[in-house]
TORPA-624931 format. One record per residue: x, y, z of N, C-alpha, C, O in turn; residue number from 0. Coordinates in steps of 0.001 Angstrom, whole numbers, plus 500000, padded with zeros to 6 digits. Example, Ala and Ser with C-alpha at 12.3 -4.5 7.8 and 13.67 -1.06 7.14 Angstrom:
BEGIN
   n_xx   n_yy   n_zz  ca_xx  ca_yy  ca_zz   c_xx   c_yy   c_zz   o_xx   o_yy   o_zz num
 513190 494310 507800 512300 495500 507800 513200 496700 507800 514236 496681 508465   0
 512850 497750 507080 513670 498940 507140 512900 500030 507870 513409 501138 508039   1
//
This chain:
BEGIN
   n_xx   n_yy   n_zz  ca_xx  ca_yy  ca_zz   c_xx   c_yy   c_zz   o_xx   o_yy   o_zz num
 421315 452861 598600 421653 452282 599869 422449 453321 600645 423371 453946 600119   0
 422057 453497 601949 422726 454516 602729 423871 453926 603548 424136 452723 603549   1
 424539 454861 604253 425697 454505 605058 425287 453524 606147 426059 452616 606454   2
 424113 453665 606742 423673 452760 607812 423506 451338 607331 423751 450390 608077   3
 423087 451182 606075 422894 449824 605529 424222 449121 605383 424323 447914 605602   4
 425287 449910 604994 426580 449289 604830 427156 448834 606167 427835 447808 606215   5
 426908 449564 607250 427424 449209 608582 426725 447917 609037 427358 446986 609534   6
 425381 447896 608845 424627 446704 609233 425106 445523 608387 425308 444432 608921   7
 425288 445715 607098 425728 444655 606202 427102 444117 606637 427303 442904 606696   8
 428052 445030 606941 429370 444578 607396 429273 443879 608743 430029 442946 609011   9
 428346 444321 609599 428172 443685 610909 427671 442250 610740 428122 441340 611436  10
 426728 442055 609803 426206 440713 609551 427298 439800 609013 427380 438629 609386  11
 428142 440346 608126 429207 439548 607557 430193 439162 608652 430685 438034 608673  12
 430490 440106 609578 431427 439815 610672 430858 438748 611596 431577 437841 612016  13
 429571 438850 611916 428950 437861 612822 428912 436508 612122 429196 435489 612752  14
 428573 436473 610853 428516 435238 610119 429912 434607 610062 430044 433397 610248  15
 430927 435386 609814 432291 434869 609758 432700 434340 611142 433341 433294 611239  16
 432341 435039 612179 432656 434586 613533 431989 433267 613852 432612 432370 614420  17
 430707 433146 613484 429997 431888 613707 430611 430745 612893 430716 429619 613381  18
 431013 431035 611660 431633 430037 610822 432908 429523 611435 433151 428317 611462  19
 433717 430423 611922 434991 430044 612505 434738 429258 613804 435411 428262 614070  20
 433777 429706 614598 433502 429047 615867 432936 427650 615634 433326 426702 616317  21
 432026 427514 614682 431392 426237 614432 432271 425308 613620 432218 424093 613816  22
 433064 425832 612731 433872 425007 611841 435239 424672 612430 435999 423916 611826  23
 435557 425211 613573 436870 424997 614150 437013 423545 614626 436052 422927 615085  24
 438214 423032 614506 438444 421658 614965 438802 421595 616424 438819 420505 616996  25
 439091 422723 617058 439384 422730 618487 438090 422870 619252 437466 423930 619238  26
 437690 421823 619908 436452 421842 620680 436778 421714 622160 437813 421180 622558  27
 435873 422215 622934 436024 422024 624390 435810 420551 624671 435092 419878 623932  28
 436414 420047 625716 436236 418616 626009 434747 418285 626178 433991 418994 626843  29
 434376 417190 625553 432980 416756 625637 432692 416242 627051 433529 415603 627688  30
 431515 416537 627499 431111 416045 628798 430953 414546 628717 430324 414042 627787  31
 431503 413829 629658 431405 412389 629638 430161 411962 630417 429837 412508 631472  32
 429496 410989 629866 428291 410465 630510 428737 409709 631769 429797 409083 631757  33
 427970 409754 632829 428356 409009 634012 428380 407524 633733 427506 406998 633043  34
 429376 406852 634267 429484 405422 634084 428558 404744 635080 428688 404937 636288  35
 427624 403951 634573 426697 403316 635501 427423 402297 636393 428252 401520 635920  36
 427103 402317 637648 427665 401361 638595 426736 400156 638580 425529 400293 638779  37
 427307 398965 638341 426413 397802 638318 425807 397597 639704 426492 397651 640726  38
 424515 397364 639697 423845 397132 640975 423972 395647 641286 423957 394816 640378  39
 424095 395315 642561 424229 393911 642885 422911 393168 642542 421815 393727 642585  40
 423085 391929 642215 421912 391098 641894 421114 390923 643179 421674 390551 644210  41
 419840 391180 643128 419052 391019 644363 419027 389580 644838 419000 388645 644038  42
 419035 389420 646132 418961 388095 646724 417491 387649 646684 416598 388347 647164  43
 417282 386514 646119 415909 385991 646013 415762 384856 647035 415990 383687 646723  44
 415384 385222 648239 415127 384201 649246 413837 383501 648877 412954 384105 648267  45
 413717 382234 649239 412549 381488 648839 412097 380540 649949 412895 380067 650758  46
 410789 380280 649957 410208 379328 650852 410201 377941 650191 409643 376993 650744  47
 410809 377828 649030 410924 376584 648273 412353 376116 648295 413246 376828 647833  48
 412591 374928 648824 413953 374392 648895 414640 374345 647527 415797 374745 647396  49
 413932 373862 646524 414524 373760 645171 414955 375089 644589 416017 375200 643977  50
 414117 376099 644786 414470 377436 644283 415693 377974 645022 416560 378605 644418  51
 415759 377727 646315 416922 378191 647091 418198 377525 646578 419228 378185 646449  52
 418140 376208 646282 419315 375536 645759 419737 376128 644415 420925 376336 644166  53
 418753 376398 643549 419062 377031 642261 419731 378390 642489 420689 378722 641791  54
 419254 379170 643437 419845 380477 643707 421250 380353 644280 422109 381185 643988  55
 421494 379341 645083 422836 379117 645641 423819 378813 644478 424900 379395 644397  56
 423414 377898 643597 424274 377527 642473 424537 378723 641581 425655 378932 641110  57
 423480 379514 641351 423652 380729 640520 424604 381700 641174 425442 382285 640487  58
 424508 381894 642477 425458 382778 643169 426889 382238 643049 427825 383017 642870  59
 427067 380933 643143 428369 380323 642961 428854 380541 641528 430002 380920 641292  60
 427975 380299 640604 428323 380418 639171 428746 381834 638819 429712 382036 638083  61
 428019 382817 639348 428336 384231 639074 429360 384788 640056 429716 385964 639984  62
 429837 383938 640978 430837 384334 641976 430390 385625 642691 431138 386594 642810  63
 429153 385584 643149 428508 386721 643800 428517 386469 645329 427592 385868 645875  64
 429581 386944 645995 429753 386669 647410 428630 387241 648292 428158 386535 649183  65
 428180 388501 648081 427090 389005 648920 425811 388190 648784 425114 387957 649771  66
 425500 387755 647563 424272 386988 647353 424399 385608 648002 423459 385136 648642  67
 425577 384951 647837 425740 383650 648451 425667 383780 649966 425046 382946 650623  68
 426284 384803 650528 426278 385016 651949 424866 385138 652501 424569 384618 653576  69
 423990 385829 651763 422620 386028 652189 421820 384739 652171 420772 384652 652811  70
 422305 383726 651440 421598 382441 651331 422107 381442 652372 421751 380264 652330  71
 422928 381906 653293 423472 381063 654355 422863 381452 655688 422665 382636 655959  72
 422561 380459 656531 422003 380756 657850 422988 381556 658700 422595 382465 659430  73
 424272 381209 658600 425341 381930 659283 426398 382304 658251 427243 381485 657892  74
 426346 383539 657781 427314 383932 656751 428763 383896 657243 429076 384410 658317  75
 429653 383275 656435 431067 383233 656794 431770 384522 656367 431173 385354 655684  76
 433016 384691 656757 433781 385861 656256 433863 385805 654747 433925 384728 654154  77
 433863 386978 654130 433934 387026 652646 435156 386351 652110 435129 385830 650995  78
 436251 386341 652878 437489 385701 652417 437264 384176 652200 437853 383588 651293  79
 436422 383557 653027 436140 382137 652841 435331 381900 651559 435536 380906 650862  80
 434430 382803 651264 433616 382688 650029 434526 382872 648817 434424 382126 647843  81
 435411 383861 648878 436333 384110 647744 437234 382925 647539 437527 382563 646400  82
 437691 382298 648631 438538 381094 648506 437772 379972 647829 438324 379244 647003  83
 436483 379831 648182 435657 378835 647521 435562 379096 646031 435731 378181 645225  84
 435290 380352 645657 435142 380701 644262 436415 380437 643465 436352 380129 642274  85
 437574 380558 644120 438860 380338 643412 439081 378877 643036 439968 378578 642235  86
 438286 377952 643602 438478 376537 643316 437968 376119 641956 438409 375093 641438  87
 437062 376861 641355 436502 376440 640086 436235 377613 639154 436290 378779 639547  88
 435945 377264 637913 435661 378283 636901 434169 378457 636715 433689 379576 636530  89
 433417 377337 636763 431991 377382 636505 431323 376210 637166 431966 375195 637436  90
 430042 376334 637431 429273 375245 638026 427870 375291 637488 427286 376367 637359  91
 427309 374118 637167 425946 374006 636648 425214 372962 637453 425722 371861 637667  92
 424019 373306 637899 423187 372364 638640 422607 371373 637641 421946 371772 636683  93
 422850 370084 637858 422342 369042 636953 421162 368298 637581 420378 367667 636871  94
 421033 368368 638899 419914 367690 639517 419925 367916 641020 420961 368252 641594  95
 418778 367732 641657 418690 367874 643083 417537 366990 643596 416513 366817 642935  96
 417750 366445 644793 416726 365619 645459 416639 366044 646904 417459 365641 647729  97
 415618 366881 647222 415464 367320 648606 414699 366333 649464 413816 365616 648994  98
 415062 366319 650736 414324 365532 651733 414067 366495 652892 414995 366899 653593  99
 412804 366854 653083 412442 367868 654078 411753 367210 655279 410841 366396 655137 100
 412228 367595 656459 411628 367144 657709 411446 368400 658565 412407 368914 659137 101
 410212 368883 658645 409940 370085 659424 410668 371300 658867 410475 371675 657711 102
 411504 371910 659697 412263 373100 659290 413700 372779 658880 414552 373665 658824 103
 413954 371518 658599 415288 371109 658163 415161 370340 656837 414155 369681 656571 104
 416201 370447 656030 416195 369731 654753 417615 369256 654454 418604 369898 654807 105
 417669 368134 653803 418902 367590 653258 418686 367482 651763 417695 366907 651311 106
 419603 368029 651004 419418 368047 649559 420625 367411 648892 421753 367885 649028 107
 420367 366330 648170 421423 365702 647351 421467 366507 646045 420470 366575 645326 108
 422601 367106 645743 422752 367870 644494 423761 367198 643587 424737 366599 644039 109
 423503 367312 642316 424463 366862 641314 424885 368095 640521 424063 368831 639975 110
 426192 368287 640481 426757 369484 639829 427737 369114 638739 428429 368102 638844 111
 427806 369918 637696 428869 369791 636724 429797 370956 637004 429404 372117 636896 112
 431016 370641 637359 431995 371627 637812 433095 371787 636771 433633 370798 636273 113
 433431 373036 636443 434549 373317 635552 435708 373832 636408 435576 374829 637118 114
 436822 373150 636329 438054 373560 637029 439152 373693 635978 438950 373395 634801 115
 440295 374139 636424 441425 374291 635492 441765 372975 634815 442161 372970 633650 116
 441620 371862 635517 441986 370549 634989 440885 369961 634067 441101 368941 633414 117
 439735 370603 634028 438665 370073 633189 437314 370062 633913 437114 370725 634931 118
 436418 369292 633347 435043 369214 633861 434800 367881 634546 435344 366852 634146 119
 433977 367915 635579 433567 366646 636191 432215 366823 636869 431840 367920 637281 120
 431507 365724 636970 430223 365707 637681 430495 365275 639107 431211 364304 639349 121
 429906 366017 640067 430092 365667 641437 428720 365632 642140 427757 366276 641724 122
 428690 364858 643205 427465 364770 644011 427818 365312 645402 428864 364993 645968 123
 426935 366122 645918 427113 366722 647233 425801 366593 647990 424747 366395 647386 124
 425866 366706 649336 424689 366796 650168 424786 368097 650942 425737 368321 651692 125
 423799 368945 650753 423758 370251 651421 422613 370226 652428 421523 369736 652137 126
 422885 370771 653637 421893 370848 654666 421311 372243 654737 422017 373237 654564 127
 420017 372303 654993 419333 373603 655018 418409 373704 656231 417972 372696 656785 128
 418119 374955 656631 417149 375215 657670 416193 376284 657180 416548 377160 656390 129
 414956 376182 657680 413967 377223 657369 413989 378194 658533 413808 377800 659685 130
 414210 379465 658230 414251 380491 659247 412873 380891 659723 411858 380455 659180 131
 412852 381740 660764 411574 382260 661290 410824 383053 660224 409606 383209 660315 132
 411527 383549 659228 410884 384317 658142 410279 383387 657100 409652 383856 656150 133
 410456 382059 657262 409893 381095 656307 410775 380763 655133 410400 379948 654290 134
 411984 381400 655056 412881 381181 653935 413946 380169 654270 414433 380106 655399 135
 414310 379361 653259 415356 378349 653409 416731 378947 653192 416936 379799 652327 136
 417670 378476 654002 419077 378894 653901 419971 377671 654184 419592 376776 654939 137
 421141 377653 653573 422120 376608 653822 422698 376744 655222 422832 377858 655726 138
 423042 375636 655853 423625 375705 657204 425130 375954 657148 425729 376324 658157 139
 425751 375757 655982 427191 375933 655842 427509 376369 654394 426690 376236 653484 140
 428685 376871 654236 429150 377262 652906 429113 376043 651973 429702 375018 652315 141
 428465 376107 650843 428318 374920 649991 429630 374603 649266 430383 375500 648888 142
 429874 373339 649090 431015 372890 648314 430543 372806 646868 430221 371738 646347 143
 430516 373994 646239 429958 374032 644880 431036 373889 643798 430737 373968 642606 144
 432292 373677 644219 433366 373451 643251 434127 372234 643670 435085 371845 643003 145
//
């Protein structure tokens, strides 16, 4: 074995040692963090069916989704009014509905099971709706869903 072989051999040992130290070291550069996904808002599902619209209204109330509830109203109120409504209850479940449609107007008797701080109760409400020029039903006022 010649002198050149020893230099190459020592070089390989030095590189191997350097790699070992670099790979085996406990000090690592900070790991890149994956971007945190931003939840996308639930899409508003406008409907030409009164019953489906009522279900979507109750779901928006249940999920306390102000933008979605606002889109289901013929005249959206300030968001502060919607948030005040949401503060009245913990949960709401649609138990029944009876629509009465006359042309582009509807009156819907709804039965809800409402969860509040004091407990649960069944309530009956009457919500008024109008069909817009786009053919979709919307409530005429903020629903009393709690």
